C-alpha positions as CSV (number, residue, x, y, z in Angstrom):
1,X,-20.9,46.0,-30.8
2,X,-19.2,45.5,-27.8
3,X,-16.7,42.9,-27.9
4,X,-15.4,40.9,-24.6
5,X,-12.5,38.8,-24.2
6,X,-12.9,36.2,-22.1
7,X,-10.1,33.4,-20.8
8,X,-11.9,29.9,-21.6
9,X,-11.3,26.2,-19.6
10,X,-13.1,23.1,-20.9
11,X,-16.1,23.7,-18.8
12,X,-16.6,27.7,-19.9
13,X,-19.8,27.9,-21.3
14,X,-18.4,29.0,-24.8
15,X,-16.2,26.2,-24.7
16,X,-18.1,24.7,-27.8
17,X,-18.5,27.6,-29.8
18,X,-14.2,28.0,-29.1
19,X,-14.0,24.3,-30.4
20,X,-16.1,24.8,-33.2
21,X,-14.0,28.0,-33.9
22,X,-10.8,25.9,-33.5
23,X,-12.1,23.5,-36.4
24,X,-12.5,25.9,-38.4
25,X,-9.4,27.9,-37.7
26,X,-7.4,24.1,-38.9
27,X,-9.7,23.9,-41.9
28,X,-8.5,27.2,-43.1
29,X,-5.3,25.9,-43.1
30,X,-5.8,22.9,-45.1
31,X,-6.5,20.2,-42.3
32,X,-9.5,18.0,-42.4
33,X,-13.0,19.3,-40.5
34,X,-13.0,17.0,-37.4
35,X,-15.4,18.7,-34.9
36,X,-15.5,15.8,-32.1
37,X,-11.8,15.2,-32.3
38,X,-10.9,18.8,-32.2
39,X,-13.1,19.7,-29.5
40,X,-11.4,16.5,-27.0
41,X,-8.0,17.6,-28.2
42,X,-8.7,21.0,-27.3
43,X,-10.3,20.1,-23.9
44,X,-7.5,17.7,-23.4
45,X,-4.6,20.9,-23.6
46,X,-6.7,22.9,-21.5
47,X,-7.4,20.5,-18.8
48,X,-3.8,19.4,-18.4
49,X,-2.8,23.0,-18.9
50,X,-1.0,22.9,-21.7
51,X,-1.9,26.3,-23.0
52,X,-4.5,28.5,-21.8
53,X,-7.4,29.8,-24.2
54,X,-9.3,33.3,-24.6
55,X,-12.3,34.1,-26.9
56,X,-13.8,37.1,-28.1
57,X,-17.4,37.7,-27.6
58,X,-20.0,39.6,-28.6
59,X,-23.3,39.3,-27.7
60,X,-23.5,35.7,-26.6
61,X,-21.4,34.4,-30.0
62,X,-17.2,33.3,-30.5
63,X,-16.0,35.5,-33.3
64,X,-12.2,34.9,-32.1
65,X,-9.7,33.4,-30.2
66,X,-5.9,33.3,-28.8
67,X,-4.2,30.7,-27.1
68,X,-0.7,30.7,-25.6
69,X,1.8,28.8,-23.5
70,X,4.1,29.9,-20.5
71,X,7.6,28.4,-21.0
72,X,10.3,28.8,-18.5
73,X,12.9,31.2,-19.5
74,X,15.9,29.5,-18.0
75,X,18.4,32.2,-18.4
76,X,16.1,35.1,-17.7
77,X,15.1,32.9,-14.5
78,X,11.9,33.9,-15.3
79,X,9.2,32.9,-17.7
80,X,8.3,34.0,-21.7
81,X,4.7,33.4,-23.6
82,X,4.0,32.1,-27.1
83,X,1.4,32.9,-28.7
84,X,0.4,29.5,-30.3
85,X,-2.4,30.7,-31.9
86,X,-4.8,33.1,-33.3
87,X,-8.3,32.8,-35.3
88,X,-10.9,35.7,-36.2
89,X,-14.2,34.2,-38.0
90,X,-13.6,35.7,-41.5
91,X,-16.7,38.1,-41.5
92,X,-15.3,39.6,-37.8
93,X,-11.6,40.0,-39.5
94,X,-10.8,44.1,-40.1
95,X,-12.7,44.9,-36.7
96,X,-10.2,44.9,-34.4
97,X,-10.7,41.6,-32.5
98,X,-7.2,40.3,-33.5
99,X,-5.7,43.2,-31.5
100,X,-7.6,43.0,-28.7
101,X,-6.5,39.3,-28.3
102,X,-3.1,40.0,-29.0
103,X,-3.8,42.6,-26.2
104,X,-5.1,40.5,-23.7
105,X,-2.0,38.2,-23.9
106,X,0.3,40.4,-24.0
107,X,-1.3,42.3,-20.6
108,X,-1.4,39.2,-18.7
109,X,1.9,38.0,-19.7
110,X,3.3,41.9,-18.4
111,X,1.3,41.2,-15.1
112,X,2.5,37.6,-14.5
113,X,5.9,39.3,-14.7
114,X,7.1,37.8,-18.0
115,X,10.5,38.9,-19.6
116,X,9.2,38.5,-23.5
117,X,6.4,37.5,-25.4
118,X,6.8,35.6,-29.0
119,X,4.8,34.1,-31.5
120,X,4.9,32.7,-35.5
121,X,3.4,33.1,-38.5
122,X,3.5,31.9,-41.9
123,X,6.5,34.6,-43.9
124,X,3.2,35.2,-46.7
125,X,0.7,35.9,-43.8
126,X,1.1,39.6,-44.4
127,X,-2.1,40.2,-42.7
128,X,-0.9,39.2,-39.8
129,X,2.6,40.2,-40.1
130,X,1.0,44.2,-40.4
131,X,-0.9,43.5,-36.8
132,X,2.2,41.8,-35.3
133,X,4.5,44.6,-35.9
134,X,2.1,47.4,-35.2
135,X,1.6,46.0,-31.9
136,X,5.1,46.0,-31.8
137,X,6.4,42.2,-32.0
138,X,10.0,42.6,-34.3
139,X,11.6,39.7,-36.0
140,X,14.0,37.7,-34.4
141,X,17.6,37.7,-36.1
142,X,20.5,35.4,-35.4
143,X,18.1,31.8,-34.3
144,X,16.9,29.6,-36.7
145,X,13.5,27.2,-36.1
146,X,14.2,23.9,-36.4
147,X,11.9,21.0,-36.5
148,X,12.4,17.1,-35.9
149,X,9.3,15.4,-37.3
150,X,8.7,12.4,-35.2
151,X,7.2,9.5,-37.1
152,X,4.9,7.4,-34.3
153,X,5.6,3.9,-36.4
154,X,9.8,4.6,-36.2
155,X,11.0,2.6,-33.7
156,X,14.8,2.8,-32.1
157,X,16.8,-0.5,-32.3
158,X,16.6,-2.8,-29.3
159,X,12.6,-1.4,-28.8
160,X,10.2,-4.2,-29.0
161,X,6.6,-3.4,-31.3
């Protein structure tokens, strides 16, 4: 079966299918299903150009998606692309769809003159790590990933509620 990889914006006819699959993706990682909230959030991210999305479509059915952001690469005076999400519906896995989605982003990043494409995944996600290394992604050494979780109820001294 032929798979088409197409960019998806909030006005694209496949957007609702992508949003539904995005909700499945969130549930896959233990978040409660919330189709309307997911759809609204995804719509806002795309409409505000916070990231871009592409869908893998077979016979008018979305079977996977990928999202990416473009960030400044300050020291290189260029850009770097970051893959944020990649998900293929379970019954479509191991059919080359994830690879096609990755190649779509890599092709577009290269065409745009990006200096690199990065991604991150869990250390125990062996299928993803295998795919990523087969495509050519390499672990980054010498860097640490640090997070600061922000508490929306926290107020700085002197702030008024």
